[in-house]
CHARMM-style PDB file with segment names, atoms N, HN, CA, C and O in Angstrom:
ATOM      1  N   MET     1     105.258  77.686 176.085  1.00  0.00      PROA
ATOM      2  CA  MET     1     106.283  78.520 175.492  1.00  0.00      PROA
ATOM      3  C   MET     1     105.841  79.980 175.454  1.00  0.00      PROA
ATOM      4  O   MET     1     106.647  80.887 175.661  1.00  0.00      PROA
ATOM      5  N   LYS     2     104.542  80.200 175.183  1.00  0.00      PROA
ATOM      6  HN  LYS     2     103.887  79.463 175.015  1.00  0.00      PROA
ATOM      7  CA  LYS     2     104.030  81.566 175.141  1.00  0.00      PROA
ATOM      8  C   LYS     2     104.161  82.229 176.510  1.00  0.00      PROA
ATOM      9  O   LYS     2     104.509  83.405 176.609  1.00  0.00      PROA
ATOM     10  N   THR     3     103.881  81.468 177.554  1.00  0.00      PROA
ATOM     11  HN  THR     3     103.599  80.513 177.473  1.00  0.00      PROA
ATOM     12  CA  THR     3     103.953  82.023 178.902  1.00  0.00      PROA
ATOM     13  C   THR     3     105.381  82.395 179.257  1.00  0.00      PROA
ATOM     14  O   THR     3     105.627  83.461 179.822  1.00  0.00      PROA
ATOM     15  N   LEU     4     106.314  81.531 178.932  1.00  0.00      PROA
ATOM     16  HN  LEU     4     106.115  80.666 178.472  1.00  0.00      PROA
ATOM     17  CA  LEU     4     107.714  81.801 179.226  1.00  0.00      PROA
ATOM     18  C   LEU     4     108.212  83.023 178.471  1.00  0.00      PROA
ATOM     19  O   LEU     4     108.898  83.870 179.042  1.00  0.00      PROA
ATOM     20  N   LEU     5     107.875  83.119 177.205  1.00  0.00      PROA
ATOM     21  HN  LEU     5     107.317  82.431 176.740  1.00  0.00      PROA
ATOM     22  CA  LEU     5     108.300  84.257 176.396  1.00  0.00      PROA
ATOM     23  C   LEU     5     107.663  85.554 176.895  1.00  0.00      PROA
ATOM     24  O   LEU     5     108.302  86.606 176.874  1.00  0.00      PROA
ATOM     25  N   THR     6     106.415  85.484 177.340  1.00  0.00      PROA
ATOM     26  HN  THR     6     105.896  84.629 177.356  1.00  0.00      PROA
ATOM     27  CA  THR     6     105.755  86.654 177.902  1.00  0.00      PROA
ATOM     28  C   THR     6     106.445  87.093 179.191  1.00  0.00      PROA
ATOM     29  O   THR     6     106.679  88.286 179.389  1.00  0.00      PROA
ATOM     30  N   LEU     7     106.769  86.154 180.060  1.00  0.00      PROA
ATOM     31  HN  LEU     7     106.579  85.185 179.899  1.00  0.00      PROA
ATOM     32  CA  LEU     7     107.457  86.490 181.312  1.00  0.00      PROA
ATOM     33  C   LEU     7     108.835  87.094 181.058  1.00  0.00      PROA
ATOM     34  O   LEU     7     109.228  88.057 181.717  1.00  0.00      PROA
ATOM     35  N   VAL     8     109.556  86.534 180.116  1.00  0.00      PROA
ATOM     36  HN  VAL     8     109.237  85.751 179.581  1.00  0.00      PROA
ATOM     37  CA  VAL     8     110.876  87.084 179.772  1.00  0.00      PROA
ATOM     38  C   VAL     8     110.711  88.495 179.217  1.00  0.00      PROA
ATOM     39  O   VAL     8     111.495  89.385 179.549  1.00  0.00      PROA
ATOM     40  N   GLY     9     109.709  88.707 178.386  1.00  0.00      PROA
ATOM     41  HN  GLY     9     109.072  87.985 178.117  1.00  0.00      PROA
ATOM     42  CA  GLY     9     109.450  90.032 177.840  1.00  0.00      PROA
ATOM     43  C   GLY     9     109.119  91.043 178.915  1.00  0.00      PROA
ATOM     44  O   GLY     9     109.567  92.188 178.848  1.00  0.00      PROA
ATOM     45  N   ILE    10     108.341  90.639 179.907  1.00  0.00      PROA
ATOM     46  HN  ILE    10     107.977  89.709 179.962  1.00  0.00      PROA
ATOM     47  CA  ILE    10     107.989  91.540 181.007  1.00  0.00      PROA
ATOM     48  C   ILE    10     109.219  91.888 181.828  1.00  0.00      PROA
ATOM     49  O   ILE    10     109.410  93.047 182.199  1.00  0.00      PROA
ATOM     50  N   VAL    11     110.049  90.904 182.113  1.00  0.00      PROA
ATOM     51  HN  VAL    11     109.894  89.963 181.812  1.00  0.00      PROA
ATOM     52  CA  VAL    11     111.274  91.155 182.880  1.00  0.00      PROA
ATOM     53  C   VAL    11     112.198  92.102 182.114  1.00  0.00      PROA
ATOM     54  O   VAL    11     112.766  93.024 182.699  1.00  0.00      PROA
ATOM     55  N   VAL    12     112.348  91.877 180.818  1.00  0.00      PROA
ATOM     56  HN  VAL    12     111.886  91.127 180.343  1.00  0.00      PROA
ATOM     57  CA  VAL    12     113.198  92.736 179.991  1.00  0.00      PROA
ATOM     58  C   VAL    12     112.626  94.148 179.933  1.00  0.00      PROA
ATOM     59  O   VAL    12     113.378  95.120 180.000  1.00  0.00      PROA
ATOM     60  N   LEU    13     111.325  94.274 179.811  1.00  0.00      PROA
ATOM     61  HN  LEU    13     110.714  93.484 179.757  1.00  0.00      PROA
ATOM     62  CA  LEU    13     110.676  95.583 179.794  1.00  0.00      PROA
ATOM     63  C   LEU    13     110.911  96.331 181.101  1.00  0.00      PROA
ATOM     64  O   LEU    13     111.253  97.513 181.084  1.00  0.00      PROA
ATOM     65  N   ILE    14     110.731  95.657 182.228  1.00  0.00      PROA
ATOM     66  HN  ILE    14     110.453  94.697 182.242  1.00  0.00      PROA
ATOM     67  CA  ILE    14     110.948  96.291 183.533  1.00  0.00      PROA
ATOM     68  C   ILE    14     112.402  96.694 183.697  1.00  0.00      PROA
ATOM     69  O   ILE    14     112.688  97.776 184.210  1.00  0.00      PROA
ATOM     70  N   ALA    15     113.325  95.842 183.272  1.00  0.00      PROA
ATOM     71  HN  ALA    15     113.092  94.962 182.856  1.00  0.00      PROA
ATOM     72  CA  ALA    15     114.749  96.183 183.366  1.00  0.00      PROA
ATOM     73  C   ALA    15     115.052  97.427 182.542  1.00  0.00      PROA
ATOM     74  O   ALA    15     115.793  98.300 182.993  1.00  0.00      PROA
ATOM     75  N   GLY    16     114.497  97.517 181.356  1.00  0.00      PROA
ATOM     76  HN  GLY    16     113.895  96.808 180.990  1.00  0.00      PROA
ATOM     77  CA  GLY    16     114.707  98.695 180.522  1.00  0.00      PROA
ATOM     78  C   GLY    16     114.165  99.958 181.173  1.00  0.00      PROA
ATOM     79  O   GLY    16     114.799 101.012 181.115  1.00  0.00      PROA
ATOM     80  N   LEU    17     112.998  99.857 181.789  1.00  0.00      PROA
ATOM     81  HN  LEU    17     112.482  99.001 181.835  1.00  0.00      PROA
ATOM     82  CA  LEU    17     112.424 101.023 182.461  1.00  0.00      PROA
ATOM     83  C   LEU    17     113.254 101.442 183.673  1.00  0.00      PROA
ATOM     84  O   LEU    17     113.405 102.633 183.947  1.00  0.00      PROA
ATOM     85  N   VAL    18     113.787 100.464 184.394  1.00  0.00      PROA
ATOM     86  HN  VAL    18     113.664  99.497 184.171  1.00  0.00      PROA
ATOM     87  CA  VAL    18     114.659 100.782 185.533  1.00  0.00      PROA
ATOM     88  C   VAL    18     115.932 101.460 185.039  1.00  0.00      PROA
ATOM     89  O   VAL    18     116.384 102.438 185.635  1.00  0.00      PROA
ATOM     90  N   PHE    19     116.508 100.953 183.964  1.00  0.00      PROA
ATOM     91  HN  PHE    19     116.140 100.158 183.480  1.00  0.00      PROA
ATOM     92  CA  PHE    19     117.708 101.587 183.412  1.00  0.00      PROA
ATOM     93  C   PHE    19     117.419 103.020 182.997  1.00  0.00      PROA
ATOM     94  O   PHE    19     118.234 103.912 183.230  1.00  0.00      PROA
ATOM     95  N   MET    20     116.259 103.246 182.380  1.00  0.00      PROA
ATOM     96  HN  MET    20     115.597 102.521 182.190  1.00  0.00      PROA
ATOM     97  CA  MET    20     115.885 104.597 181.991  1.00  0.00      PROA
ATOM     98  C   MET    20     115.709 105.491 183.219  1.00  0.00      PROA
ATOM     99  O   MET    20     116.138 106.644 183.221  1.00  0.00      PROA
ATOM    100  N   GLY    21     115.085 104.959 184.246  1.00  0.00      PROA
ATOM    101  HN  GLY    21     114.736 104.021 184.245  1.00  0.00      PROA
ATOM    102  CA  GLY    21     114.893 105.730 185.473  1.00  0.00      PROA
ATOM    103  C   GLY    21     116.200 106.081 186.152  1.00  0.00      PROA
ATOM    104  O   GLY    21     116.357 107.195 186.652  1.00  0.00      PROA
ATOM    105  N   GLN    22     117.135 105.156 186.177  1.00  0.00      PROA
ATOM    106  HN  GLN    22     117.008 104.251 185.770  1.00  0.00      PROA
ATOM    107  CA  GLN    22     118.436 105.449 186.776  1.00  0.00      PROA
ATOM    108  C   GLN    22     119.225 106.424 185.915  1.00  0.00      PROA
ATOM    109  O   GLN    22     119.871 107.328 186.445  1.00  0.00      PROA
ATOM    110  N   GLY    23     119.186 106.261 184.630  1.00  0.00      PROA
ATOM    111  HN  GLY    23     118.661 105.526 184.200  1.00  0.00      PROA
ATOM    112  CA  GLY    23     119.925 107.148 183.742  1.00  0.00      PROA
ATOM    113  C   GLY    23     119.421 108.577 183.797  1.00  0.00      PROA
ATOM    114  O   GLY    23     120.199 109.521 183.656  1.00  0.00      PROA
ATOM    115  N   SER    24     118.119 108.738 184.001  1.00  0.00      PROA
ATOM    116  HN  SER    24     117.488 107.971 184.115  1.00  0.00      PROA
ATOM    117  CA  SER    24     117.557 110.087 184.077  1.00  0.00      PROA
ATOM    118  C   SER    24     117.601 110.662 185.486  1.00  0.00      PROA
ATOM    119  O   SER    24     117.334 111.849 185.670  1.00  0.00      PROA
ATOM    120  N   GLY    25     117.929 109.853 186.478  1.00  0.00      PROA
ATOM    121  HN  GLY    25     118.146 108.888 186.328  1.00  0.00      PROA
ATOM    122  CA  GLY    25     118.026 110.334 187.848  1.00  0.00      PROA
ATOM    123  C   GLY    25     116.737 110.207 188.644  1.00  0.00      PROA
ATOM    124  O   GLY    25     116.702 110.607 189.807  1.00  0.00      PROA
ATOM    125  N   TYR    26     115.679 109.666 188.057  1.00  0.00      PROA
ATOM    126  HN  TYR    26     115.707 109.341 187.112  1.00  0.00      PROA
ATOM    127  CA  TYR    26     114.410 109.506 188.763  1.00  0.00      PROA
ATOM    128  C   TYR    26     114.401 108.308 189.704  1.00  0.00      PROA
ATOM    129  O   TYR    26     113.577 108.241 190.616  1.00  0.00      PROA
ATOM    130  N   PHE    27     115.297 107.379 189.491  1.00  0.00      PROA
ATOM    131  HN  PHE    27     115.966 107.434 188.749  1.00  0.00      PROA
ATOM    132  CA  PHE    27     115.362 106.163 190.306  1.00  0.00      PROA
ATOM    133  C   PHE    27     116.802 105.990 190.798  1.00  0.00      PROA
ATOM    134  O   PHE    27     117.523 105.125 190.301  1.00  0.00      PROA
ATOM    135  N   PRO    28     117.228 106.811 191.775  1.00  0.00      PROA
ATOM    136  CA  PRO    28     118.634 106.792 192.215  1.00  0.00      PROA
ATOM    137  C   PRO    28     118.932 105.712 193.243  1.00  0.00      PROA
ATOM    138  O   PRO    28     119.338 106.016 194.365  1.00  0.00      PROA
ATOM    139  N   TRP    29     118.736 104.469 192.873  1.00  0.00      PROA
ATOM    140  HN  TRP    29     118.406 104.222 191.962  1.00  0.00      PROA
ATOM    141  CA  TRP    29     119.042 103.379 193.784  1.00  0.00      PROA
ATOM    142  C   TRP    29     119.772 102.293 193.035  1.00  0.00      PROA
ATOM    143  O   TRP    29     119.341 101.950 191.934  1.00  0.00      PROA
ATOM    144  N   PRO    30     120.822 101.738 193.539  1.00  0.00      PROA
ATOM    145  CA  PRO    30     121.582 102.111 194.732  1.00  0.00      PROA
ATOM    146  C   PRO    30     122.319 103.432 194.512  1.00  0.00      PROA
ATOM    147  O   PRO    30     122.625 103.804 193.379  1.00  0.00      PROA
ATOM    148  N   THR    31     122.591 104.114 195.579  1.00  0.00      PROA
ATOM    149  HN  THR    31     122.342 103.812 196.500  1.00  0.00      PROA
ATOM    150  CA  THR    31     123.123 105.471 195.474  1.00  0.00      PROA
ATOM    151  C   THR    31     124.509 105.524 194.841  1.00  0.00      PROA
ATOM    152  O   THR    31     124.889 106.562 194.300  1.00  0.00      PROA
ATOM    153  N   GLU    32     125.263 104.453 194.890  1.00  0.00      PROA
ATOM    154  HN  GLU    32     124.955 103.610 195.330  1.00  0.00      PROA
ATOM    155  CA  GLU    32     126.614 104.465 194.317  1.00  0.00      PROA
ATOM    156  C   GLU    32     126.655 103.894 192.898  1.00  0.00      PROA
ATOM    157  O   GLU    32     127.730 103.579 192.387  1.00  0.00      PROA
ATOM    158  N   SER    33     125.491 103.759 192.263  1.00  0.00      PROA
ATOM    159  HN  SER    33     124.618 104.015 192.678  1.00  0.00      PROA
ATOM    160  CA  SER    33     125.429 103.194 190.920  1.00  0.00      PROA
ATOM    161  C   SER    33     126.058 104.127 189.891  1.00  0.00      PROA
ATOM    162  O   SER    33     125.870 105.342 189.948  1.00  0.00      PROA
ATOM    163  N   PHE    34     126.790 103.566 188.972  1.00  0.00      PROA
ATOM    164  HN  PHE    34     126.943 102.579 188.926  1.00  0.00      PROA
ATOM    165  CA  PHE    34     127.430 104.345 187.912  1.00  0.00      PROA
ATOM    166  C   PHE    34     126.424 104.796 186.853  1.00  0.00      PROA
ATOM    167  O   PHE    34     126.758 105.619 186.001  1.00  0.00      PROA
ATOM    168  N   MET    35     125.214 104.277 186.895  1.00  0.00      PROA
ATOM    169  HN  MET    35     124.943 103.609 187.587  1.00  0.00      PROA
ATOM    170  CA  MET    35     124.216 104.581 185.879  1.00  0.00      PROA
ATOM    171  C   MET    35     123.422 105.856 186.175  1.00  0.00      PROA
ATOM    172  O   MET    35     122.777 106.404 185.281  1.00  0.00      PROA
ATOM    173  N   ILE    36     123.464 106.322 187.404  1.00  0.00      PROA
ATOM    174  HN  ILE    36     123.988 105.877 188.130  1.00  0.00      PROA
ATOM    175  CA  ILE    36     122.634 107.453 187.815  1.00  0.00      PROA
ATOM    176  C   ILE    36     123.092 108.727 187.108  1.00  0.00      PROA
ATOM    177  O   ILE    36     124.279 109.050 187.079  1.00  0.00      PROA
ATOM    178  N   ASN    37     122.126 109.437 186.544  1.00  0.00      PROA
ATOM    179  HN  ASN    37     121.161 109.174 186.568  1.00  0.00      PROA
ATOM    180  CA  ASN    37     122.335 110.702 185.838  1.00  0.00      PROA
ATOM    181  C   ASN    37     123.284 110.570 184.640  1.00  0.00      PROA
ATOM    182  O   ASN    37     123.991 111.520 184.304  1.00  0.00      PROA
ATOM    183  N   ASP    38     123.302 109.426 184.013  1.00  0.00      PROA
ATOM    184  HN  ASP    38     122.728 108.654 184.286  1.00  0.00      PROA
ATOM    185  CA  ASP    38     124.092 109.220 182.799  1.00  0.00      PROA
ATOM    186  C   ASP    38     123.110 109.027 181.649  1.00  0.00      PROA
ATOM    187  O   ASP    38     122.434 108.001 181.571  1.00  0.00      PROA
ATOM    188  N   SER    39     123.032 110.006 180.763  1.00  0.00      PROA
ATOM    189  HN  SER    39     123.581 110.839 180.827  1.00  0.00      PROA
ATOM    190  CA  SER    39     121.999 109.989 179.720  1.00  0.00      PROA
ATOM    191  C   SER    39     122.144 108.814 178.755  1.00  0.00      PROA
ATOM    192  O   SER    39     121.171 108.439 178.100  1.00  0.00      PROA
ATOM    193  N   ASN    40     123.313 108.236 178.656  1.00  0.00      PROA
ATOM    194  HN  ASN    40     124.103 108.540 179.188  1.00  0.00      PROA
ATOM    195  CA  ASN    40     123.463 107.055 177.788  1.00  0.00      PROA
ATOM    196  C   ASN    40     122.539 105.929 178.234  1.00  0.00      PROA
ATOM    197  O   ASN    40     121.999 105.204 177.399  1.00  0.00      PROA
ATOM    198  N   TRP    41     122.354 105.776 179.540  1.00  0.00      PROA
ATOM    199  HN  TRP    41     122.793 106.365 180.219  1.00  0.00      PROA
ATOM    200  CA  TRP    41     121.522 104.697 180.052  1.00  0.00      PROA
ATOM    201  C   TRP    41     120.040 104.917 179.781  1.00  0.00      PROA
ATOM    202  O   TRP    41     119.259 103.966 179.799  1.00  0.00      PROA
ATOM    203  N   VAL    42     119.648 106.160 179.533  1.00  0.00      PROA
ATOM    204  HN  VAL    42     120.282 106.932 179.519  1.00  0.00      PROA
ATOM    205  CA  VAL    42     118.265 106.410 179.117  1.00  0.00      PROA
ATOM    206  C   VAL    42     118.038 105.775 177.750  1.00  0.00      PROA
ATOM    207  O   VAL    42     117.013 105.132 177.522  1.00  0.00      PROA
ATOM    208  N   TYR    43     118.987 105.956 176.849  1.00  0.00      PROA
ATOM    209  HN  TYR    43     119.819 106.478 177.034  1.00  0.00      PROA
ATOM    210  CA  TYR    43     118.864 105.381 175.510  1.00  0.00      PROA
ATOM    211  C   TYR    43     118.993 103.863 175.531  1.00  0.00      PROA
ATOM    212  O   TYR    43     118.234 103.162 174.862  1.00  0.00      PROA
ATOM    213  N   TYR    44     119.957 103.355 176.299  1.00  0.00      PROA
ATOM    214  HN  TYR    44     120.574 103.924 176.843  1.00  0.00      PROA
ATOM    215  CA  TYR    44     120.107 101.895 176.404  1.00  0.00      PROA
ATOM    216  C   TYR    44     118.834 101.273 176.989  1.00  0.00      PROA
ATOM    217  O   TYR    44     118.335 100.263 176.492  1.00  0.00      PROA
ATOM    218  N   GLY    45     118.326 101.894 178.046  1.00  0.00      PROA
ATOM    219  HN  GLY    45     118.732 102.714 178.449  1.00  0.00      PROA
ATOM    220  CA  GLY    45     117.111 101.390 178.673  1.00  0.00      PROA
ATOM    221  C   GLY    45     115.917 101.439 177.732  1.00  0.00      PROA
ATOM    222  O   GLY    45     115.082 100.535 177.735  1.00  0.00      PROA
ATOM    223  N   GLY    46     115.836 102.489 176.928  1.00  0.00      PROA
ATOM    224  HN  GLY    46     116.515 103.224 176.925  1.00  0.00      PROA
ATOM    225  CA  GLY    46     114.752 102.580 175.953  1.00  0.00      PROA
ATOM    226  C   GLY    46     114.814 101.456 174.935  1.00  0.00      PROA
ATOM    227  O   GLY    46     113.792 100.871 174.576  1.00  0.00      PROA
ATOM    228  N   ALA    47     116.016 101.161 174.476  1.00  0.00      PROA
ATOM    229  HN  ALA    47     116.846 101.636 174.767  1.00  0.00      PROA
ATOM    230  CA  ALA    47     116.183 100.067 173.513  1.00  0.00      PROA
ATOM    231  C   ALA    47     115.844  98.724 174.151  1.00  0.00      PROA
ATOM    232  O   ALA    47     115.231  97.867 173.514  1.00  0.00      PROA
ATOM    233  N   ILE    48     116.236  98.543 175.389  1.00  0.00      PROA
ATOM    234  HN  ILE    48     116.734  99.238 175.907  1.00  0.00      PROA
ATOM    235  CA  ILE    48     115.929  97.295 176.094  1.00  0.00      PROA
ATOM    236  C   ILE    48     114.426  97.171 176.325  1.00  0.00      PROA
ATOM    237  O   ILE    48     113.864  96.087 176.175  1.00  0.00      PROA
ATOM    238  N   ALA    49     113.770  98.278 176.689  1.00  0.00      PROA
ATOM    239  HN  ALA    49     114.227  99.160 176.811  1.00  0.00      PROA
ATOM    240  CA  ALA    49     112.325  98.255 176.891  1.00  0.00      PROA
ATOM    241  C   ALA    49     111.591  97.926 175.597  1.00  0.00      PROA
ATOM    242  O   ALA    49     110.614  97.177 175.614  1.00  0.00      PROA
ATOM    243  N   VAL    50     112.047  98.471 174.488  1.00  0.00      PROA
ATOM    244  HN  VAL    50     112.841  99.079 174.474  1.00  0.00      PROA
ATOM    245  CA  VAL    50     111.430  98.156 173.195  1.00  0.00      PROA
ATOM    246  C   VAL    50     111.610  96.675 172.872  1.00  0.00      PROA
ATOM    247  O   VAL    50     110.698  96.040 172.342  1.00  0.00      PROA
ATOM    248  N   ALA    51     112.774  96.125 173.187  1.00  0.00      PROA
ATOM    249  HN  ALA    51     113.515  96.641 173.618  1.00  0.00      PROA
ATOM    250  CA  ALA    51     112.993  94.692 172.964  1.00  0.00      PROA
ATOM    251  C   ALA    51     112.024  93.869 173.807  1.00  0.00      PROA
ATOM    252  O   ALA    51     111.510  92.850 173.344  1.00  0.00      PROA
ATOM    253  N   GLY    52     111.771  94.303 175.039  1.00  0.00      PROA
ATOM    254  HN  GLY    52     112.188  95.130 175.415  1.00  0.00      PROA
ATOM    255  CA  GLY    52     110.807  93.608 175.889  1.00  0.00      PROA
ATOM    256  C   GLY    52     109.402  93.662 175.318  1.00  0.00      PROA
ATOM    257  O   GLY    52     108.673  92.671 175.352  1.00  0.00      PROA
ATOM    258  N   ILE    53     109.020  94.820 174.794  1.00  0.00      PROA
ATOM    259  HN  ILE    53     109.612  95.626 174.766  1.00  0.00      PROA
ATOM    260  CA  ILE    53     107.699  94.957 174.181  1.00  0.00      PROA
ATOM    261  C   ILE    53     107.584  94.049 172.960  1.00  0.00      PROA
ATOM    262  O   ILE    53     106.548  93.421 172.743  1.00  0.00      PROA
ATOM    263  N   LEU    54     108.642  93.983 172.171  1.00  0.00      PROA
ATOM    264  HN  LEU    54     109.484  94.493 172.347  1.00  0.00      PROA
ATOM    265  CA  LEU    54     108.624  93.099 170.997  1.00  0.00      PROA
ATOM    266  C   LEU    54     108.491  91.633 171.405  1.00  0.00      PROA
ATOM    267  O   LEU    54     107.761  90.877 170.764  1.00  0.00      PROA
ATOM    268  N   LEU    55     109.186  91.229 172.456  1.00  0.00      PROA
ATOM    269  HN  LEU    55     109.780  91.843 172.976  1.00  0.00      PROA
ATOM    270  CA  LEU    55     109.062  89.852 172.935  1.00  0.00      PROA
ATOM    271  C   LEU    55     107.632  89.546 173.375  1.00  0.00      PROA
ATOM    272  O   LEU    55     107.105  88.468 173.099  1.00  0.00      PROA
ATOM    273  N   ILE    56     107.017  90.499 174.059  1.00  0.00      PROA
ATOM    274  HN  ILE    56     107.445  91.374 174.284  1.00  0.00      PROA
ATOM    275  CA  ILE    56     105.638  90.293 174.514  1.00  0.00      PROA
ATOM    276  C   ILE    56     104.702  90.193 173.309  1.00  0.00      PROA
ATOM    277  O   ILE    56     103.805  89.350 173.288  1.00  0.00      PROA
ATOM    278  N   ARG    57     104.907  91.043 172.316  1.00  0.00      PROA
ATOM    279  HN  ARG    57     105.635  91.728 172.334  1.00  0.00      PROA
ATOM    280  CA  ARG    57     104.058  91.004 171.117  1.00  0.00      PROA
ATOM    281  C   ARG    57     104.236  89.695 170.346  1.00  0.00      PROA
ATOM    282  O   ARG    57     103.266  89.129 169.842  1.00  0.00      PROA
ATOM    283  N   ILE    58     105.473  89.220 170.258  1.00  0.00      PROA
ATOM    284  HN  ILE    58     106.261  89.680 170.667  1.00  0.00      PROA
ATOM    285  CA  ILE    58     105.719  87.950 169.573  1.00  0.00      PROA
ATOM    286  C   ILE    58     105.044  86.812 170.327  1.00  0.00      PROA
ATOM    287  O   ILE    58     104.491  85.901 169.712  1.00  0.00      PROA
ATOM    288  N   ALA    59     105.085  86.860 171.641  1.00  0.00      PROA
ATOM    289  HN  ALA    59     105.534  87.601 172.141  1.00  0.00      PROA
ATOM    290  CA  ALA    59     104.477  85.797 172.435  1.00  0.00      PROA
ATOM    291  C   ALA    59     102.958  85.794 172.313  1.00  0.00      PROA
ATOM    292  O   ALA    59     102.335  84.738 172.427  1.00  0.00      PROA
ATOM    293  N   ARG    60     102.359  86.945 172.084  1.00  0.00      PROA
ATOM    294  HN  ARG    60     102.866  87.802 171.991  1.00  0.00      PROA
ATOM    295  CA  ARG    60     100.908  87.048 171.997  1.00  0.00      PROA
ATOM    296  C   ARG    60     100.352  86.585 170.654  1.00  0.00      PROA
ATOM    297  O   ARG    60      99.141  86.403 170.529  1.00  0.00      PROA
ATOM    298  N   ARG    61     101.187  86.392 169.666  1.00  0.00      PROA
ATOM    299  HN  ARG    61     102.170  86.540 169.767  1.00  0.00      PROA
ATOM    300  CA  ARG    61     100.708  85.964 168.343  1.00  0.00      PROA
ATOM    301  C   ARG    61     100.362  84.517 168.315  1.00  0.00      PROA
ATOM    302  OT1 ARG    61      99.945  84.002 167.277  1.00  0.00      PROA
TER     303      ARG     61
END
């Protein structure tokens, strides 16, 4: 169970970082994405990344 929760946390963390990268314009792929250069996605991605970190911390206990 710890391994599964850790893997889910890592996936969620990476997804949050990708959302932040697209929202800030640093990761403009795919080029027709509605998320590119939209600052709301920086905040959403940050919240998702924090959730991923929390999942990893819970799994490590």
